[in-house]
LOROFI-78543 format. One record per residue: x, y, z of N, C-alpha, C in turn. Coordinates in steps of 0.001 Angstrom, whole numbers, plus 500000, padded with zeros to 6 digits. Layout:
residues N
<<X; Y; Z>; <X; Y; Z>; <X; Y; Z>> ...
end
This chain:
residues 201
<<182647; 638223; 759127>; <181289; 638321; 758605>; <180676; 639650; 759024>> <<179952; 640289; 758109>; <179328; 641567; 758416>; <178116; 641363; 759307>> <<178032; 642072; 760440>; <176856; 641909; 761313>; <175564; 642254; 760591>> <<174473; 641654; 761028>; <173187; 641896; 760399>; <172711; 643323; 760599>> <<173307; 644060; 761539>; <172920; 645442; 761776>; <173269; 646340; 760604>> <<174074; 645839; 759649>; <174423; 646651; 758490>; <173287; 646743; 757486>> <<172231; 645962; 757715>; <171063; 646027; 756835>; <170492; 647441; 756842>> <<170066; 647970; 755703>; <169591; 649371; 755663>; <168358; 649652; 756496>> <<167626; 648607; 756924>; <166431; 648833; 757735>; <166752; 648957; 759216>> <<168033; 649121; 759538>; <168460; 649223; 760938>; <167647; 650286; 761687>> <<167242; 649929; 762914>; <166458; 650827; 763758>; <167409; 651528; 764723>> <<167282; 652845; 764907>; <168194; 653555; 765815>; <168162; 652963; 767217>> <<169344; 652662; 767756>; <169446; 652015; 769052>; <168988; 652914; 770184>> <<169304; 654186; 770100>; <169116; 655063; 771252>; <167669; 655104; 771708>> <<166720; 654935; 770771>; <165309; 655041; 771121>; <164745; 653742; 771677>> <<165497; 652663; 771589>; <164918; 651352; 771861>; <165484; 650636; 773077>> <<166663; 650997; 773541>; <167353; 650188; 774532>; <167832; 651000; 775727>> <<167790; 650351; 776895>; <168392; 650914; 778097>; <169007; 649774; 778889>> <<170324; 649717; 778896>; <171058; 648680; 779632>; <170575; 647270; 779281>> <<170328; 647060; 778002>; <169918; 645742; 777529>; <168438; 645454; 777606>> <<167663; 646415; 778081>; <166207; 646252; 778156>; <165565; 646958; 776973>> <<164673; 646245; 776306>; <163996; 646741; 775110>; <162788; 647572; 775532>> <<162727; 648777; 775076>; <161711; 649709; 775547>; <160290; 649329; 775136>> <<160142; 648516; 774104>; <158799; 648183; 773617>; <158259; 646888; 774217>> <<158986; 646309; 775162>; <158524; 645092; 775831>; <158011; 645415; 777222>> <<157157; 644557; 777742>; <156759; 644613; 779138>; <157860; 643970; 779958>> <<158319; 644621; 780994>; <159470; 644142; 781759>; <159018; 643432; 783033>> <<159516; 642210; 783217>; <159267; 641429; 784426>; <160573; 640719; 784766>> <<161444; 641351; 785545>; <162781; 640789; 785782>; <162738; 639411; 786437>> <<163543; 638511; 785894>; <163703; 637157; 786421>; <164972; 637092; 787261>> <<164955; 636281; 788329>; <166198; 636053; 789072>; <167113; 635036; 788394>> <<166631; 634422; 787331>; <167369; 633324; 786690>; <168226; 633843; 785545>> <<169373; 634390; 785884>; <170298; 634889; 784880>; <171676; 634982; 785516>> <<172652; 635296; 784705>; <174006; 635483; 785196>; <174796; 636314; 784216>> <<176037; 636618; 784551>; <176864; 637394; 783635>; <177305; 636559; 782446>> <<177458; 637197; 781326>; <178045; 636514; 780180>; <179555; 636422; 780387>> <<180178; 635380; 779845>; <181633; 635273; 779994>; <182344; 636395; 779248>> <<183520; 636721; 779700>; <184325; 637738; 779031>; <184546; 637323; 777571>> <<184296; 638255; 776672>; <184489; 637977; 775251>; <183283; 637417; 774544>> <<182166; 637258; 775237>; <180956; 636753; 774582>; <180554; 637681; 773438>> <<180179; 637098; 772313>; <179926; 637882; 771103>; <178467; 638300; 770935>> <<177551; 637620; 771596>; <176109; 637901; 771482>; <175722; 638027; 770011>> <<175974; 636973; 769254>; <175743; 637026; 767810>; <174677; 636046; 767326>> <<173938; 635428; 768250>; <172968; 634394; 767901>; <171630; 634669; 768575>> <<170538; 634507; 767829>; <169188; 634485; 768394>; <168694; 633045; 768349>> <<168183; 632564; 769473>; <167609; 631214; 769534>; <166111; 631334; 769764>> <<165331; 630756; 768859>; <163873; 630756; 768968>; <163406; 629455; 769617>> <<162486; 629591; 770553>; <161900; 628460; 771263>; <160377; 628534; 771126>> <<159710; 627500; 771597>; <158267; 627579; 771812>; <157963; 627053; 773205>> <<156926; 627634; 773811>; <156561; 627243; 775167>; <155077; 627495; 775383>> <<154454; 626635; 776145>; <153100; 626860; 776648>; <152944; 626017; 777901>> <<152239; 626561; 778866>; <152048; 625887; 780158>; <150599; 625990; 780608>> <<149983; 624824; 780856>; <150410; 623482; 780442>; <150521; 623409; 778909>> <<151179; 622405; 778363>; <151358; 622344; 776919>; <150048; 622476; 776160>> <<150029; 623416; 775199>; <148854; 623646; 774376>; <147849; 624602; 774968>> <<148103; 625103; 776163>; <147211; 626071; 776804>; <147832; 627467; 776693>> <<147047; 628418; 776221>; <147557; 629745; 775956>; <146779; 630804; 776736>> <<147437; 631934; 776959>; <146758; 633102; 777503>; <146884; 633286; 779000>> <<147396; 632293; 779724>; <147550; 632430; 781165>; <148863; 633106; 781523>> <<149162; 633119; 782819>; <150403; 633751; 783281>; <151429; 632721; 783771>> <<151231; 631466; 783390>; <152114; 630414; 783893>; <153553; 630573; 783412>> <<153752; 631013; 782179>; <155123; 631182; 781684>; <155828; 632282; 782468>> <<155124; 633390; 782675>; <155711; 634462; 783477>; <156052; 633974; 784877>> <<155186; 633153; 785454>; <155440; 632622; 786791>; <156627; 631658; 786783>> <<156731; 630845; 785723>; <157860; 629924; 785638>; <159179; 630691; 785603>> <<159236; 631719; 784781>; <160497; 632450; 784598>; <160857; 633314; 785802>> <<159916; 633504; 786710>; <160204; 634292; 787919>; <160131; 633440; 789182>> <<160140; 632116; 789007>; <160154; 631160; 790129>; <158922; 631296; 791025>> <<157780; 631581; 790425>; <156552; 631733; 791200>; <155450; 630789; 790733>> <<155809; 629780; 789929>; <154802; 628850; 789439>; <154348; 627921; 790562>> <<153039; 627737; 790675>; <152473; 626795; 791643>; <152588; 625393; 791054>> <<153536; 624616; 791556>; <153807; 623302; 791000>; <152627; 622349; 791147>> <<151720; 622643; 792070>; <150580; 621768; 792308>; <149330; 622191; 791543>> <<149451; 623233; 790726>; <148276; 623760; 790031>; <147847; 622889; 788852>> <<148751; 622058; 788337>; <148416; 621199; 787197>; <149333; 619980; 787247>> <<148824; 618793; 786915>; <149666; 617590; 786971>; <150948; 617690; 786140>> <<150900; 618377; 785008>; <152094; 618489; 784162>; <153238; 619180; 784889>> <<152905; 620103; 785763>; <153951; 620887; 786421>; <154857; 620031; 787296>> <<154390; 618837; 787681>; <155238; 617957; 788473>; <156457; 617487; 787664>> <<156320; 617466; 786332>; <157430; 617035; 785485>; <158555; 618062; 785443>> <<158237; 619302; 785729>; <159243; 620367; 785664>; <159460; 621006; 787034>> <<158939; 620378; 788042>; <158978; 620951; 789394>; <160404; 621340; 789794>> <<160540; 622560; 790253>; <161807; 623033; 790789>; <162798; 623573; 789780>> <<162506; 623480; 788487>; <163487; 623983; 787524>; <163554; 625513; 787598>> <<164708; 626033; 787312>; <164925; 627479; 787278>; <165437; 627831; 785891>> <<164574; 628463; 785110>; <164893; 628794; 783726>; <164432; 630219; 783433>> <<164854; 630710; 782292>; <164426; 632035; 781850>; <164710; 632152; 780366>> <<164168; 633166; 779771>; <164528; 633581; 778420>; <164604; 635097; 778455>> <<165227; 635660; 777462>; <165231; 637119; 777410>; <163818; 637637; 777107>> <<163142; 636970; 776144>; <161830; 637443; 775704>; <160816; 636299; 775656>> <<159562; 636674; 775842>; <158424; 635773; 775662>; <157424; 636510; 774784>> <<157099; 635919; 773633>; <156226; 636548; 772649>; <154908; 635803; 772606>> <<153869; 636467; 773096>; <152554; 635837; 773170>; <151926; 635720; 771793>> <<150877; 634928; 771695>; <150217; 634701; 770414>; <149521; 635953; 769915>> <<149286; 636890; 770797>; <148690; 638175; 770417>; <149722; 639164; 769888>> <<150997; 638828; 769991>; <152056; 639759; 769632>; <152595; 640534; 770817>> <<151979; 640375; 771985>; <152462; 641058; 773187>; <153825; 640493; 773576>> <<154754; 641394; 773887>; <156134; 640998; 774141>; <156522; 641292; 775582>> <<157094; 640278; 776242>; <157592; 640391; 777609>; <159104; 640186; 777604>> <<159782; 640893; 778480>; <161220; 640685; 778654>; <161519; 640393; 780112>> <<162377; 639379; 780343>; <162680; 638904; 781690>; <164137; 639116; 782101>> <<165026; 639201; 781125>; <166454; 639333; 781398>; <167030; 640363; 780437>> <<167881; 641237; 780945>; <168592; 642153; 780061>; <169358; 641361; 779019>> <<169351; 641819; 777791>; <170090; 641121; 776743>; <171598; 641232; 776945>> <<172017; 642121; 777806>; <173442; 642184; 778140>; <173856; 641016; 779035>> <<172876; 640369; 779671>; <173139; 639277; 780601>; <172828; 637927; 779957>> <<173186; 636886; 780654>; <173034; 635508; 780176>; <171767; 634902; 780766>> <<170773; 634658; 779922>; <169553; 633976; 780359>; <169764; 632470; 780280>> <<168892; 631720; 780939>; <169019; 630259; 781033>; <167945; 629601; 780169>> <<168191; 629534; 778876>; <167156; 629071; 777953>; <167579; 627914; 777061>> <<168848; 627812; 776698>; <169250; 626838; 775683>; <169711; 625507; 776256>> <<170230; 625493; 777475>; <170750; 624254; 778049>; <171948; 623748; 777264>> <<172259; 622458; 777379>; <173361; 621897; 776594>; <173109; 622124; 775099>> <<174033; 622777; 774425>; <173758; 623236; 773068>; <175059; 623601; 772372>> <<174977; 623712; 771046>; <176127; 624135; 770251>; <175634; 624675; 768923>> <<176366; 625652; 768403>; <176019; 626233; 767106>; <177279; 626756; 766442>> <<177471; 626375; 765191>; <178606; 626836; 764394>; <179935; 626609; 765116>> <<180046; 625442; 765748>; <181294; 625077; 766366>; <181518; 625610; 767769>> <<180558; 626327; 768326>; <180682; 626838; 769687>; <179619; 626199; 770561>> <<180012; 625772; 771759>; <179073; 625199; 772700>; <178503; 626246; 773636>> <<177638; 625788; 774547>; <177075; 626668; 775575>; <176444; 627919; 774969>> <<175403; 627714; 774174>; <174801; 628823; 773436>; <174259; 629927; 774335>> <<173935; 629606; 775585>; <173484; 630663; 776489>; <174513; 631788; 776593>> <<175793; 631444; 776441>; <176846; 632442; 776627>; <176746; 633594; 775639>> <<176376; 633284; 774398>; <176449; 634309; 773359>; <175160; 634447; 772548>> <<174032; 634062; 773145>; <172766; 634134; 772414>; <171719; 634928; 773174>> <<170691; 635292; 772436>; <169490; 635922; 772984>; <168336; 634954; 772749>> <<167634; 634574; 773808>; <166565; 633593; 773720>; <165202; 634243; 773622>> <<164421; 633821; 772632>; <163056; 634308; 772430>; <162112; 633120; 772482>> <<161246; 633104; 773463>; <160226; 632058; 773591>; <158939; 632512; 772913>> <<158439; 631701; 771995>; <157170; 631963; 771326>; <156075; 631156; 772019>> <<154995; 631808; 772378>; <153883; 631077; 772963>; <153305; 630151; 771894>> <<153467; 628860; 772114>; <153012; 627905; 771119>; <153457; 626509; 771493>> <<153165; 625583; 770613>; <153463; 624175; 770844>; <154184; 623643; 769619>> <<155290; 622952; 769851>; <156063; 622430; 768725>; <155187; 621564; 767836>> <<155279; 621818; 766533>; <154470; 621082; 765571>; <153205; 621800; 765175>> <<152775; 622781; 765967>; <151583; 623557; 765624>; <151988; 624899; 765037>> <<151017; 625585; 764428>; <151329; 626844; 763758>; <151478; 627972; 764766>> <<152062; 629074; 764307>; <152187; 630280; 765110>; <151370; 631382; 764450>> <<151070; 632417; 765213>; <150119; 633434; 764775>; <150800; 634549; 763978>> <<149991; 635180; 763108>; <150488; 636304; 762319>; <151118; 637371; 763211>> <<150471; 637660; 764335>; <150968; 638711; 765223>; <152354; 638390; 765752>> <<152672; 637106; 765897>; <153999; 636725; 766377>; <155060; 636963; 765311>> <<154743; 636671; 764065>; <155693; 636941; 762985>; <155910; 638445; 762816>> <<154849; 639204; 762938>; <154978; 640666; 762836>; <155873; 641195; 763948>> <<155664; 640692; 765167>; <156466; 641145; 766300>; <157927; 640717; 766144>> <<158167; 639505; 765653>; <159536; 639060; 765416>; <160228; 639923; 764365>> <<159473; 640317; 763336>; <160041; 641141; 762279>; <160423; 642524; 762787>> <<159876; 642911; 763916>; <160244; 644182; 764543>; <161350; 643992; 765579>> <<161243; 642927; 766359>; <162207; 642699; 767426>; <163595; 642349; 766890>> <<163675; 641479; 765905>; <164986; 641023; 765439>; <165847; 642154; 764883>> <<165316; 643057; 764043>; <166147; 644188; 763623>; <166522; 645107; 764784>> <<165642; 645225; 765760>; <165975; 646031; 766933>; <167147; 645413; 767686>> <<167147; 644092; 767801>; <168284; 643410; 768428>; <169560; 643613; 767616>> <<169423; 643513; 766294>; <170595; 643679; 765426>; <171133; 645102; 765450>> <<170314; 646061; 765882>; <170795; 647437; 765989>; <171710; 647628; 767185>> <<171636; 646703; 768153>; <172431; 646839; 769376>; <173528; 645781; 769493>> <<173272; 644578; 768982>; <174194; 643462; 769148>; <174690; 642992; 767778>> <<175897; 642416; 767717>; <176474; 641997; 766431>; <175923; 640657; 765955>> <<174632; 640606; 765722>; <173988; 639351; 765336>; <174503; 638856; 763987>> <<174755; 637555; 763933>; <175116; 636901; 762683>; <174181; 635743; 762348>> <<173518; 635177; 763381>; <172761; 633948; 763178>; <171435; 633977; 763942>> <<170477; 633205; 763403>; <169215; 632964; 764095>; <168854; 631502; 763857>> <<168517; 630796; 764923>; <168264; 629352; 764828>; <167192; 628961; 765833>> <<166655; 627773; 765674>; <165698; 627240; 766626>; <166400; 626426; 767696>> <<165699; 626202; 768796>; <166238; 625341; 769844>; <166549; 623961; 769270>> <<165732; 623533; 768333>; <165938; 622233; 767695>; <167253; 622171; 766920>> <<167755; 623318; 766477>; <168996; 623344; 765703>; <170233; 623402; 766597>> <<170108; 624023; 767762>; <171271; 624130; 768650>; <171334; 622970; 769640>> <<170222; 622234; 769771>; <170198; 621050; 770643>; <169474; 619914; 769931>> <<169971; 619504; 768759>; <169277; 618464; 767982>; <169224; 617146; 768729>> <<168068; 616503; 768615>; <167871; 615233; 769305>; <167382; 615395; 770726>> <<167624; 616551; 771309>; <167168; 616808; 772681>; <165951; 617720; 772694>> <<165882; 618658; 771749>; <164779; 619602; 771670>; <164201; 619602; 770260>> <<162910; 619906; 770164>; <162226; 619916; 768867>; <161515; 621237; 768586>> <<161756; 622244; 769409>; <161039; 623491; 769220>; <161886; 624526; 768478>> <<161247; 625462; 767773>; <159796; 625645; 767691>; <159072; 624624; 766829>> <<159796; 623824; 766062>; <159165; 622712; 765373>; <158708; 623020; 763968>> <<158124; 622011; 763291>; <157760; 622159; 761877>; <156634; 623155; 761633>> <<155916; 623561; 762666>; <154864; 624553; 762478>; <155376; 625973; 762335>> <<156667; 626186; 762606>; <157219; 627530; 762477>; <157655; 627770; 761032>> <<157259; 628910; 760485>; <157510; 629226; 759078>; <158799; 630028; 758958>> <<159911; 629320; 758781>; <161208; 629988; 758656>; <161287; 630832; 757395>> <<160676; 630360; 756316>; <160706; 631132; 755077>; <159995; 632477; 755240>> <<158908; 632464; 755979>; <158199; 633725; 756224>; <159063; 634681; 757040>> <<159716; 634160; 758072>; <160576; 635010; 758881>; <161730; 635549; 758048>> <<162339; 634682; 757277>; <163476; 635111; 756450>; <163056; 636209; 755481>> <<161892; 636056; 754852>; <161411; 637067; 753908>; <161126; 638397; 754606>> <<160576; 638317; 755819>; <160220; 639560; 756520>; <161455; 640297; 757012>> <<162522; 639560; 757341>; <163741; 640196; 757826>; <164669; 640611; 756699>> <<164610; 639872; 755583>; <165497; 640130; 754453>; <166963; 640033; 754856>> <<167263; 639081; 755753>; <168639; 638830; 756144>; <169239; 637783; 755211>> <<170552; 637748; 755148>; <171243; 636813; 754291>; <170909; 635379; 754688>> <<170853; 634492; 753702>; <170514; 633090; 753962>; <171489; 632437; 754940>> <<172731; 632917; 754964>; <173728; 632328; 755849>; <173417; 632568; 757327>> <<172510; 633491; 757621>; <172128; 633764; 758999>; <171210; 632691; 759560>> <<170586; 631896; 758705>; <169561; 630947; 759091>; <170109; 629512; 759074>> <<169425; 628602; 759771>; <169841; 627199; 759706>; <169814; 626697; 758263>> <<170701; 625791; 757906>; <170711; 625263; 756540>; <169356; 624730; 756129>> <<168936; 625111; 754931>; <167665; 624638; 754402>; <166450; 625398; 754853>> <<166624; 626388; 755715>; <165476; 627142; 756219>; <165196; 628366; 755334>> 
end
């Protein structure tokens, strides 16, 4: 399959990347990562949604979670996730502001038990993007605009073939980003082949 980087809108890699770090993101390194296995293809983007506490936006709780600095006693909900160590490569705020926590060359801890196109352990070969939001609710224009910029930038460096939601790689266990996410809008803005997207999206 031809990588998505063959699209004519490809963005020059040299101006955008340094050792897997995207130059247009705010960098906040997380300790929650590891090496990718030998032979990892890095051909999948997994979209998630997150807000802490659920439905609350604009704070720094997500950044604190991904860097193991969240105050577990600051909100009753945090007791449900107390002690977890997770990360994503990117966190995209509702304003369009983009944060990066893990080099895309490394393996972030975002997908958990998962499978896509016959391969398990999606963390091994995927890039995780967390959207500030709540599954089932809508996402902001600024987030779609930022995704339309970030995804081609990723495709300029990595051999991307697919983009899916957490709900697609872990069906029955996860529901994000959920029905409020407009896959048709994303597909139109990227102009990637339909085969890159989950069936029916």
